[in-house]
N, C-alpha and C positions, 0 to 999 in steps of 0.2 A: 390169148386173153384168158385169164382165170375166171372162175365163176363169180368170185367176189368183185373182180374188176368189172365184169359185166353188170353186176348189181349196181355198183357205184355209177357206171356210165349211164345206165337206164334212168337213175335218179336225176342225173345232170340233164339228160335230154327230155325229161318229163314223161318218159314211157311208163306204161302201167307196170307196176312191180308184181311179180308173182309171189305166191305165199309158199312158205317152206314149213315142213314139219320140224319139230325140235331135233329129231334124229338127223335130218338133212343138214340143218344148221351146224350141229356139233361136228359132223363129218367134214363139212367145208372148213369150219374154223380150225380144226386140228391141222390142216395143211396150208392154211392161209398165211400170206406174208404179213398182212395187216389185220388188226383186231376189228371185229364187228360185234354189235349187240344184236339181240333177238328179242322181239316183243310181239307176241300173239300172231306169229306167222310171218312177220316182216324182219328181214335182215337189214340192219342199219349200220353202214360203215362209220367207224369212229374217226372224227377229224383230229388233226394235231392240235395240241394245246399251246397256249402262249407261254413265254418264259415266266410271267407272273403266276399263271395257273400251276405250272410245274413246281415253281419255288414254294408256293404256299402248301401244296400237297406234301412236298418233301420235308418242309419245316415241321408240319404236324406229325407225319409218320415217323420222322427221325426222333422227335421229342418223345412220342409215345413208346417207341421201341426202346429207347434208353431208359425211360421211367419204369418199364415193365421187365427189365433184366432180372432173371431169376424168378419171375412170377408166372402164373399159369395163363398168360395172355399172349396171343399172336397178333401181329400187326401186318397188314398187307396194303399195297398201293398199286393202282393203275392196271397192272397186268394179271391180277388174280381174278378169275371169273367167279361171279356169284350166280347161283341158280335158284329160281323159284319155279320148279317144274309144274306145280299145281296151277300156277297162273301164267305159264308159258313166257317167262322172262329170264333171259340170260344177259348179264351186264357186267361191266368192269368199274366198280365204284373207285373214286379217287383214293379214299382211305377206308379201311375196315379194321375193326378189332373183333377177335373171336376169343371167348372165354372158355378155357378148358380144351377138351379134345375137339379136333376138327371133325365136322360131319360133312359128307359128300353126297352129291346127287347120285341116285341109283346107277350103278355100273360105271361111275366116273371116279377118277382120282385127281382131277384137275378143276373141279367145280364145287366150291364149298356152299353150304346152305345155312350156316348158323352164326352169322355175325350178331354181336350185341350192339355195336355202334357202327354207323356209316357216316362218312363225311363226303360231301360233293362241293367242289369249287365251282361256282356259278360262271357260266358263259352265256353270252347273248343268245346263241343258237339253241341252247339246251335248258335255259332257266325255267321256262314254263313247264317243260316235261319233268325236270327234277322236282319242282314244287308240287306238281299235280299227279299225273298218272303214276310216275315212278314211285313217289312217296306212298301213294295208296297201295301199290303192289308190295313195297318194302314192309308196310305195316302188317301184311299177312304172314310174315316170318315170325314164328313163335318166340325165338330168342331175341328179336330186335327190340331195343329199348331206347335208342337215342339216335337222333339225326341232326347233323350239322349242315347248314347251307352257308357257305363262306363266299363273301364278295371278293372279287379280285380288283375292283376299282376303288375301294375304300376299306378302311379297317372296320369291318362290320360283319358279325356272325349271328345267324339265327339258330337257336338251339331248341329242338323239339324233344321233350323228355316224356316217356311213358310212365304213368303213375300205377300204383298197385291196383287201382280200380279201372284200369284200361283207358284212361283219358290221356290226351297228349297236351302238354303244357309248353307254351312258347316263352323263351327268354331271349333277350337281345343284348348283344355285347358290342360296344362301339368305342373307338378312340384308342390311342396308344396306351393309356394307363389302365384300360380294362383288363381283367384277368378272367379268362374263360375256365370255369370249373365243370368238368363232366359229371353227369349224374349216374351213368351206368357203370363207371369204373372210377377208381381213385386217381385223378389226374387233373392238373391245372397247367395252363399256359397263358402267358400274357399275350395280348394282341401285338405288342411290340416284337415279341419273339416269333409269333405266328407269321408276321409279315416282314420278318428280317430279310433284307436284300430285295424286297419288292419295290419296284419303281412305279409310282403312280403318275398318271398323266397330270399335267399342270392344271390345278383347280379342281381336280376330281376327287380329293380326299378329305382335306382338313375341315374341321368345323363340327364334327359329331362329338357328343360327350360320352362318358362311360355309362355302363349299365350294371 
């Protein structure tokens, strides 16, 4: 049994989880079969996403990558690790955009530290964390200026944009006709395209208007 398998099994069985240093986590993660996140000493195995979750992230990342062809922006999804060493967080956002040169955690070439935009597709098991502690830690990144929380049960996106006086403003986008316009980079996508090929459960989507 690998170390990360033991961590996962301990969580399932309700055993007390030990705390790891960032260095221990990064060493384990380099050799691990499956991705795990790290938050303030705890290693948290990532669970598999639903087809809707994967489709939405792919639709957004693909559209961003196409729009930024020949421009100084890099688009990453799912497997690219983000590090906030000062706040002891290492995670794998669903979609990230970096403007200009990549900046890496000290001594690493696999952990970037300077996203301008992060998008998370919400899941029942992670929604509170994505909205709360994770967003708070993301806000400590100097380059970070925009956060998207994307529902996978309806066409609905919450957009948090950082202003020049360091305030965060919320905009909401809902319904098939809405067009999401990013504030940190020049990019637009209709919610119809963002949710292309996404299959909603019966009764779980229609009825919201545009924003």
